[in-house]
C-alpha positions, 0 to 999 in steps of 0.5 A: 764731615769725613769718617775715620776709621780707628784702630789698635793704634791711638791718639799718638800716631793719629797726630803722626798721621796728620803730619804725614811723615817720619819727622813728627815723632816726638822722640825723633825729632830732635835726634842727630844722626849717629856719628855726629857727636865729636866729643867725650867726657870721661869720668874713671872711677874706683873712687876718683881718679886723679892724673891718670891718663886717658886714651880713646881708641877705635874698637881695633885699637887705633889711638884718636885721642889721649889726655889726663884726668888731672886734679878734676879726676876727668876728662874732656876730648874733643874732634873725635871721629865718629865711635864706637870708642874703646876707652882706657885709663892708664895708670902713671907715677903720679897717677892716684885713686881714692879707695872708699874701703881704705878711706885713703889716697892710693897710687893708681900703678904703671901697669894698672888698666882700666877700659871701657866699651863706649856706643857712637854718640855718647857724650859722656862715659863712667870707666869703672870696675863694671865697664872693666869687666865688660870688656873682659868678657867682651874680649874673652873669646877673640871675637871682633868687637863691633857695635852690636856686641858692646851694647850687648856685653855692657848690659850682660853685666850692668843686669848681673852685677849692677841691677839698680843702675840703667847704664853701666857707662853713666858717670858715679858721683865723686867719692874721695875724702870729701864724701860724708854722711848723706853725700851719695843721692838716690839717682843714678850717679849716686847708685853707682858710687854706691855699688862701686864702694860696696864692690871695694869693701868686698876686698877691705881686708886687702891694703888696695881694696878697689883694685884687688876686687877689680882684678878678681871680679874681671877675671872671674866673670870673664867667661861669663860665669862667676865661679872663682875661676879664671878659666880653669884656674882657680883664683889665689886669695880671692876676696869673696866667696862666689857662692855667698856674693849676693848676699855678702854685696847686699851687706855692703850697700846697706853698710856704705849706704848707711854711711854716705847715702842720703834717707832715699838712698838708704831705703831704695837700696834695700830694693835693689834686685840682687846680683847674679853670678851668671852673665848671659841672663840679659841676653839668653831670655826666652820668653817666659813672660810671653808663656810659649804665646805671641806678643812682645815683652820686655822689662823697662825700668824694673816694670815687666810690660807683655804685650799679646795683641801682636800684629805685622805687615808682610816684610817691606824692603827686607824690614820687619815691624811689629806692634804690640798693644795692651788690650785695655789701654791702647797708648801702651804698646811696643813697636820694634823694626828690624831686619828680616834676616837672622842675626844680631843687631844694633839699634840705631844702624841701618837695615835693608830699607836703608833706615835705622833699626828702632825700637819703642815703648809707649805707657800712657802716651809717654815714649821709651826709645832706643835708636842709636842717637847722641842720647846714648840710647842703644839696644841689642836685637837679635832674631832667632827665626823668621820663618815660619815664626818670627822670633828674637830677643832685646835689651838696651838703653832707651832714651825718656823724657827723664833720661835713660832708663834700662830695658832687659829680658825683651822678647817677641814672637809671631806666629804666621796667620791663616789666610785665604789669598786676599788677607783672610777676613772672613764675610760679615767681619769687622775689620780689613783685608789685602795683598801687598805686593802680592802678600796677604794683610788682614786685621780684625782688631779695629774700634768703631767708625767715628767722625775725628779731623774731618780729614781721614778714614783710618783703618788701623791694624798692624799698621795704619791704613788710611783711606784719606777724605772719604765723605761721611754717609756717602757711598760712591767711588773715589779716585786719589788725587781728587779732592783730598782723597789719598790712601797711606799704608804707615808700616810703623810709627815713623814711615808711610807708603802714600798714593800722593807722594809729591814727586811720585805717580802714586795713585788708588781708588776706593769704593765705598759700597754701604754707608750707614750703620755698617761701612763696607767697601774696597780699595787698591792703589800704588803707594810711594815712601819718601825713599822713593819705595814702591808697594802695590795694595790689591784686593784691598775690603774693608767693613766696619760698624758706622753706627756711632757716627 
């Protein structure tokens, strides 16, 4: 029988450790590298838009593919290079749209455009009033569009103007002459169609309500504030009072839900968060849920998860890996991997170590992950500070077993800990300490020893430090490579450094000086990651409760 030293990471990461590499992560195993998507299904909606021209462009404006929505109201375009994309819908002499507020088909004129900024890997894209507003917001300051910035502006618009949705790039339910009582379901598509109809309803006195509100709202919101001004110029014949916009839109949501929504949608729309007239809120979170302390917080699918038990090993290969867990349930946690430099980043882009930037949340072992993969999951991370406090904010669309969900108001903060130069473990204290490439690392947040799997000793902490193959109730000195003895350091849930990595000359020594009610010992080693990155662990010490063995 062997021992397991187990700490803040729980059973799901134990299974990862047993498999020994990133491919075992269930949220990662079916992901394809960004850029593999070669087709995009485009569905513009005001209501439904017929016979309009469709162009898919690079972010710099190069036309990649063209098509037409025809009688189906959508266009499938294939053979595309890697994104991200600017999708543009253009009117023509034959194009029409169904106006929800007017209740009729109306011409979609030659000079009319509707645009969306779409991240790489997306398979579908709705193009709507909201995506046009995000496009206007993104291009207002004249800055070049980037993969990170388009995610940021899309999320700003969603959080402010459609908080009941998970993404403004979702495809709305068809709204046309066939839409009748109960047609709109209480799902992402039905909710999106309801929002679009409600916005059109704000301009119901106009001859072309949806086109009118499209022009006015996109102009108004471009500078980040809905105040009736396009820049410093008042918008003429404005269809809404910006001070009453939230209240008036709520009334329109109720009106259209009662007329076209299912019973469930009629009930749920009453619980939608009110819209906001500032579009900066979703990326300007200041971490208020942390009360100026350390931890990670974020609102996932409308529920705020704040964990203040946060830790991180020193940056490895220029990348920070943060873990924050709930004190009463180790299966609830945030994990963030991001570069150790101030700046803005997008999930899926490579960090300084050549590995993708990711954010993951687990609730009772159910994962939500943003990795920039083909599921459409994405995130924006802004690192505000790296020294002495590591601090930043994030938002995005996370992939879950039930589909994409929105994460807003994300924030992380980690203050430096006191150190004695060898990890800071106090004599007699349960925990471990070590130096990783000369930088002290320590944790006292570990659970008592228990015998599991007959394979591994896990010390846990900010990452999983694993002393593998140590016999139970035996003191002695053990050398890696003999029997199953090994030293592993899992710096996040997806990647490990190992003393026994095939093809590399790793090594380690582990000494158990006490084995009984209290286990104590020392360790050191040279470990390699799968990509050849090396770390050297020195001055390793551990002490833990063995009374449960």
